[in-house]
Each structure stands twice: as C-alpha cells, then as structure tokens.
C-alpha positions in Angstrom: -15.9 4.9 -2.6 -14.3 1.8 -0.9 -11.1 -0.1 -1.6 -11.0 -3.9 -1.5 -7.7 -5.7 -1.6 -7.8 -9.4 -2.4 -4.7 -11.2 -1.1 -5.6 -14.4 -3.0 -6.1 -12.6 -6.3 -3.3 -9.9 -5.7 -5.8 -7.4 -6.9 -7.1 -4.0 -5.6 -10.5 -2.8 -6.6 -12.0 0.6 -6.1 -15.8 0.1 -5.5 -18.6 2.7 -5.7 -21.3 3.1 -3.1 -23.3 0.3 -4.6 -20.3 -2.1 -4.4 -19.7 -2.1 -8.1 -16.0 -2.2 -9.2 -15.0 1.1 -10.9 -11.3 0.3 -11.2 -9.1 -2.7 -10.7 -5.3 -2.9 -10.3 -2.7 -5.7 -10.0 -0.9 -5.4 -6.7 1.8 -7.2 -4.6 1.2 -7.9 -1.0 3.4 -9.7 1.6 5.4 -12.6 0.4 5.0 -14.0 4.0 1.2 -14.0 3.5 -1.5 -12.5 5.7 -1.0 -11.6 9.3 -1.5 -8.8 11.8 1.4 -9.2 14.3 4.0 -6.5 14.6 7.3 -7.7 13.1 5.6 -10.4 11.0 6.2 -8.8 7.6 2.7 -9.9 6.7 -0.2 -8.0 5.2 -3.0 -7.3 7.8 -6.5 -8.4 7.1 -9.8 -6.8 7.9 -11.4 -3.4 7.9 -9.1 -0.3 7.6 -9.3 3.3 6.6 -7.0 5.6 4.7 -5.6 7.5 7.6 -3.4 9.8 5.6 -2.5 10.6 1.9 1.2 11.5 1.4 3.0 12.7 -1.7 0.5 14.9 -3.5 2.3 16.8 -6.2 5.5 14.7 -6.1 6.8 13.4 -9.4 6.3 9.8 -10.5 9.1 7.7 -9.0 9.7 10.1 -6.1 11.4 8.2 -3.3 10.0 8.3 0.2 11.8 7.3 3.4 9.8 7.5 6.7 6.9 9.0 4.7 9.1 12.0 3.6 10.3 12.6 0.0 14.1 12.3 -0.1 14.4 14.5 -3.3 15.6 11.4 -5.2 13.9 10.0 -8.3 14.0 6.2 -8.5 16.3 4.8 -11.3 18.1 1.6 -11.9 21.4 3.3 -11.0 19.9 4.5 -7.6 18.7 0.9 -7.0 22.2 -0.4 -7.6 23.6 2.2 -5.2 21.1 1.1 -2.5 20.4 -2.6 -3.1 18.8 -3.2 0.4 16.2 -0.4 0.3 12.5 -1.3 0.4 11.4 1.2 -2.3 8.4 3.3 -1.5 7.6 5.5 -4.5 5.3 8.2 -5.9 2.4 8.2 -3.4 1.5 6.7 0.0 -1.9 5.8 1.4 -1.2 5.1 5.1 -3.7 2.6 6.5 -5.2 2.4 10.0 -7.0 -0.6 11.3 -10.6 -0.3 12.5 -10.9 -3.5 14.5 -9.4 -3.3 18.1 -7.5 -6.5 18.9 -7.4 -7.6 15.2 -5.7 -4.8 13.4 -5.8 -1.9 15.8 -4.0 -1.1 19.0 -1.3 -3.2 20.8 0.9 -5.6 18.8 -1.5 -5.7 15.8 -1.9 -2.0 15.0 -1.7 -1.5 11.3 -0.9 2.2 11.5 2.0 1.6 14.0 3.2 -1.1 11.7 3.5 1.5 8.9 1.4 -0.4 6.4 0.8 1.5 3.2 -0.6 1.3 -0.3 2.3 2.7 -2.3 4.1 2.9 -5.6 6.9 0.5 -6.5 9.7 0.2 -9.1 8.4 -0.7 -12.6 10.5 -3.9 -12.6 8.8 -5.3 -9.5 6.4 -8.0 -10.5 2.8 -7.4 -9.6 0.1 -10.0 -9.3 2.1 -12.1 -6.9 3.1 -11.7 -3.2 6.5 -10.0 -2.8 6.3 -7.1 -0.2 7.2 -7.0 3.5 3.6 -6.2 4.4 2.5 -3.2 2.3 0.4 -3.2 -0.8 2.6 -2.3 -3.7 1.1 -0.8 -6.9 2.3 0.4 -10.3 3.2 4.1 -10.0 0.7 5.4 -12.6 -2.0 3.3 -10.8 -1.2 4.7 -7.4 -1.4 8.2 -8.7 -4.8 7.5 -10.2 -6.1 5.8 -7.0 -4.6 8.6 -4.8 -6.5 11.2 -6.8 -9.8 9.2 -6.5 -9.9 8.6 -2.7 -10.0 10.8 0.3 -8.7 10.4 3.9 -11.2 8.2 5.7 -11.9 6.0 2.7 -12.7 2.4 3.8 -10.2 -0.3 2.9 -11.1 -3.9 3.3 -8.3 -6.5 3.0 -9.6 -10.0 2.4 -8.0 -13.4 1.8 
C-alpha cells in the first residue's frame, strides 16, 4: 500500500501495489500552501513514510496534545473553552521525510516539524486548504486509513 496526497485536489488516495486507487478521501492541507521550511506552516512535498501510528484504541474525537491523548473528547463546548487550539483528534500518522535536504534533516525535516495525517473536528471544511501544515481528515476516515496502513508505509505528497 502507498498513500498519495494531492495538494491541488485536496485529496488523499490509498493505492495498492499496482498503483490503483483503493480508497479516496477529502483532506485539508496547509492554508499557506506547500513548503518544507521549519516554521513555515506549510505542507511538505515529496517522499515520506509513516514513521509512527498513534492512537490505536482511542475513541473517535479523542483529543491529542503533543501526540498524547488528553482524556478529553472533542465537543463544541470544549472548542469554545479552548478557541485557539489546533485540534488533533482520533488518530495520528506521524510522517518522516525520505529526501535529505528536501524534507529530511536540518531546517526541512518533516518529522521534527511534527507533520501528521490526523483527524479533525466534523465542522472543519475538508476539500480546501486550512491547516497549519498537517493533513487533516474526517475522523471516521482517519480510523479507516489508520487500520489499513502499517508503519513504514510510503506517503507521497504532490502538488
């Protein structure tokens, strides 16, 4: 299996070994567009892998801070209480770049930038850019994807 994220289409596809699309999901990538530089709040391009899967067994809408479940379950009331939080929900696929100088090591390191594929609140509009660098997905979709991929799965992010 391989994951392909299209920034122009705001779409994530799960491909089989022959490159055929098995699943497709609407996503939201960085509102600032593509980019690899640390602090840019942009979605990095190129070849990556799923370095770690985080959140197995957590309930849908479980809230994560620094990759750890807080014990909270996202709700509109919780959102009102914390209006400035960047909500990372349900599951996390932590990405690591594979191309030194482009998305790995130094000031362009995807993993050190904490770039994930993760769940987002249901009221976040998908299909258009809106994140601060990560790839946001519907919570049911991230659960399905999480269960279908393994650590080490290739992830290609293209314009």
